[in-house]
C-alpha positions in Angstrom: -149.0 -126.8 45.2 -145.5 -128.0 46.1 -144.4 -127.3 49.7 -141.5 -124.9 50.1 -138.1 -126.5 50.5 -136.4 -125.9 53.9 -132.9 -126.3 52.4 -131.5 -126.4 48.9 -129.8 -129.8 49.3 -130.7 -132.7 47.0 -131.9 -134.8 49.8 -134.4 -132.1 50.8 -135.7 -132.0 47.2 -136.2 -135.7 47.2 -137.9 -135.7 50.5 -140.3 -133.0 49.3 -141.5 -135.3 46.5 -142.2 -138.2 49.0 -144.0 -135.9 51.3 -146.6 -135.0 48.7 -150.1 -136.2 49.3 -150.9 -139.6 47.9 -154.2 -139.6 46.1 -156.0 -142.9 45.4 -159.4 -144.4 46.1 -160.8 -147.8 45.6 -163.7 -146.3 43.7 -161.4 -144.5 41.3 -158.8 -147.1 40.4 -160.3 -150.3 41.7 -157.3 -151.0 44.0 -156.7 -150.3 47.6 -154.8 -147.2 48.9 -152.2 -149.6 50.5 -151.4 -151.2 47.1 -151.0 -147.8 45.4 -149.5 -145.8 48.2 -145.8 -145.8 47.2 -146.2 -145.5 43.5 -148.4 -142.4 43.0 -147.8 -138.8 43.9 -150.4 -136.1 43.3 -150.3 -134.5 39.8 -154.1 -133.9 39.6 -155.5 -130.8 41.2 -158.8 -129.0 41.5 -158.1 -125.3 40.7 -160.4 -122.3 40.6 -160.1 -120.2 37.5 -161.5 -116.7 37.0 -162.0 -115.6 33.4 -164.2 -113.4 31.2 -166.6 -115.1 28.9 -168.8 -113.5 26.1 -172.4 -114.6 25.8 -174.6 -113.7 22.8 -178.0 -112.0 23.5 -179.8 -115.1 22.4 -178.4 -117.0 25.3 -179.6 -114.6 28.0 -182.5 -115.7 30.1 -183.4 -118.4 32.6 -180.9 -120.8 31.0 -177.9 -118.4 31.3 -175.9 -120.6 33.7 -176.3 -123.6 31.4 -175.1 -121.5 28.4 -172.1 -120.3 30.5 -171.1 -123.8 31.6 -171.4 -125.2 28.1 -169.2 -122.4 26.7 -166.6 -122.9 29.5 -166.4 -126.6 28.7 -165.9 -125.9 25.0 -163.3 -123.2 25.7 -161.3 -125.0 28.5 -161.7 -128.8 28.5 -159.0 -130.8 26.8 -156.7 -127.8 26.4 -153.4 -126.9 28.0 -153.3 -123.8 30.1 -149.9 -122.2 30.7 -150.5 -121.5 34.4 -152.6 -124.5 35.5 -151.6 -127.3 33.2 -153.8 -129.7 31.1 -157.4 -129.1 31.9 -159.1 -132.5 32.0 -162.6 -131.6 33.0 -164.9 -128.9 34.1 -165.9 -129.6 37.8 -168.1 -126.9 39.2 -169.5 -123.5 38.4 -169.0 -121.0 41.3 -170.5 -117.7 40.3 -170.5 -114.8 37.9 -170.4 -111.0 38.3 -172.9 -108.7 36.5 -172.3 -108.6 32.8 -171.1 -105.7 30.7 -172.9 -105.1 27.4 -170.5 -104.4 24.5 -171.3 -103.0 21.1 -173.1 -105.6 19.1 -175.3 -106.7 22.0 -173.0 -109.4 23.5 -172.5 -109.5 27.2 -169.2 -110.2 28.9 -169.3 -111.9 32.3 -166.5 -112.5 34.7 -167.0 -116.1 35.9 -165.3 -118.3 38.5 -165.3 -122.1 38.2 -163.4 -125.2 39.4 -161.8 -127.7 37.0 -159.6 -130.8 37.3 -156.2 -130.3 35.9 -153.1 -132.5 35.3 -149.8 -130.8 36.1 -146.7 -133.0 36.6 -143.7 -131.3 38.1 -140.3 -131.0 36.5 -138.3 -134.3 36.6 -141.3 -136.4 37.6 -141.5 -139.8 35.9 -144.8 -140.9 34.3 -145.5 -144.6 33.7 -148.0 -145.1 30.9 -149.2 -147.4 28.2 -149.5 -146.2 24.6 -152.9 -147.2 23.3 -153.0 -145.7 19.8 -150.6 -144.0 17.5 
């Protein structure tokens, strides 16, 4: 999340951008933190999402968590969420509450999970290379 601004002046807004945490690791991009430090500000976040998910009766049993994770990946990965941004990847399943059986036999679970999202801020500039049209 973006830190609150102390004043409404333009210089404060610019300094807030530079104060953002720089994220880079050698294992991720193959370059050192020092080389990348001044060119990259954080636009990737791990967020926890809570949602309801419907599971058919055939998926209930010892493999329930695997079925929930598979359905979460199908439902969220590669899609843009209005609150969180573009969901790049499912990261970690946290937990689920007891399910509620609905007419037809399906079970609705409230689940919590973490995922990696991409959310640039307004007026940020992205440098990229177009690979395919």
